[in-house]
DOSEMAR-399013 format. One line per field, with one value per residue (C-alpha): residue number from 1; x, y, z; residue in one letter. Coordinates in steps of 0.05 Angstrom, whole numbers, plus 5000, padded with zeros to 4 digits. Example, Ala and Ser with C-alpha at 12.3 -4.5 7.8 and 13.67 -1.06 7.14 Angstrom:
<pts>
seq <- c(1|2)
u <- c(5246|5273)
v <- c(4910|4979)
w <- c(5156|5143)
type <- c(A|S)
</pts>
This chain:
<pts>
seq <- c(1|2|3|4|5|6|7|8|9|10|11|12|13|14|15|16|17|18|19|20|21|22|23|24|25|26|27|28|29|30|31|32|33|34|35|36|37|38|39|40|41|42|43|44|45|46|47|48|49|50|51|52|53|54|55|56|57|58|59|60|61|62|63|64|65|66|67|68|69|70|71|72|73|74|75|76|77|78|79|80|81|82|83|84|85|86|87|88|89|90|91|92|93|94|95|96|97|98|99|100|101|102|103|104|105|106|107|108|109|110|111|112|113|114|115|116)
u <- c(5643|5705|5729|5700|5747|5809|5792|5810|5759|5746|5750|5670|5675|5747|5703|5656|5728|5759|5745|5774|5845|5894|5966|6024|6087|6159|6218|6229|6225|6290|6353|6382|6446|6513|6563|6626|6651|6688|6714|6734|6758|6804|6837|6846|6877|6921|6923|6909|6942|6943|6891|6839|6824|6812|6762|6729|6718|6691|6644|6620|6604|6562|6525|6517|6492|6435|6415|6391|6355|6327|6355|6356|6382|6437|6464|6461|6506|6558|6551|6574|6628|6658|6660|6699|6745|6754|6767|6823|6855|6861|6877|6935|6968|6964|7001|7048|7065|7070|7120|7167|7163|7189|7242|7265|7259|7296|7358|7342|7326|7364|7354|7415|7430|7459|7530|7547)
v <- c(6708|6686|6742|6798|6780|6788|6851|6920|6964|7024|7094|7099|7055|7088|7149|7123|7112|7175|7234|7302|7305|7362|7363|7388|7407|7405|7433|7472|7471|7478|7434|7432|7483|7454|7477|7450|7442|7373|7408|7469|7425|7387|7453|7482|7426|7403|7450|7532|7563|7644|7626|7616|7547|7580|7636|7570|7539|7607|7610|7538|7544|7605|7574|7512|7558|7601|7538|7513|7572|7577|7636|7605|7649|7680|7606|7595|7661|7631|7566|7600|7639|7569|7540|7597|7595|7525|7521|7584|7548|7475|7500|7543|7495|7437|7492|7505|7434|7419|7480|7461|7386|7407|7460|7396|7354|7411|7415|7490|7475|7424|7387|7385|7319|7320|7289|7342)
w <- c(8123|8113|8066|8099|8154|8121|8079|8094|8123|8075|8093|8097|8154|8185|8184|8241|8286|8274|8322|8315|8303|8318|8273|8313|8278|8315|8297|8227|8160|8137|8150|8218|8228|8232|8287|8269|8340|8328|8261|8304|8366|8313|8291|8364|8388|8326|8278|8305|8257|8283|8326|8280|8311|8372|8340|8301|8368|8395|8347|8337|8411|8396|8335|8385|8449|8391|8368|8436|8451|8379|8350|8279|8238|8288|8294|8227|8213|8272|8239|8171|8206|8235|8178|8133|8196|8202|8116|8126|8184|8153|8084|8118|8161|8103|8060|8118|8125|8043|8042|8109|8084|8013|8037|8085|8031|7980|8032|8046|8120|8159|8220|8264|8300|8366|8346|8291)
type <- c(M|E|G|K|V|N|Q|P|M|V|D|R|E|L|D|S|F|R|G|P|S|T|V|V|T|I|G|T|S|G|S|P|V|S|D|H|V|L|W|S|L|F|N|F|V|L|C|N|F|C|C|L|G|F|L|A|L|V|F|S|V|K|S|R|D|C|K|A|V|G|D|V|H|R|A|E|H|Y|S|L|T|S|R|N|L|N|I|M|T|T|S|L|S|I|L|T|F|V|V|L|F|G|L|L|V|A|G|V|I|R|I|P|H|C|G|E)
</pts>
């Protein structure tokens, strides 16, 4: 008797306890859509090269709204556009900083001092 208490029940014994079951799938099978809002906000506040950061933020918010409504196709489209704008904004801002810093170090650009 002691051995039977610690042994797990076999499937035949469990079938008597099982009733009708329903499987509910919540969500989509694909990966979730990323809206890139934080990256867009960073580019809007700090980089914003030729207002591309602002456009990226607009498309990020559109993507988030479509995702909330359940329109995954449109949310993916806006997310892709936002990502591309963020890549361009970040790249062009870094390139501008590097070129200006290089010109400053080379002496082509001079920063005037107050005493001069």
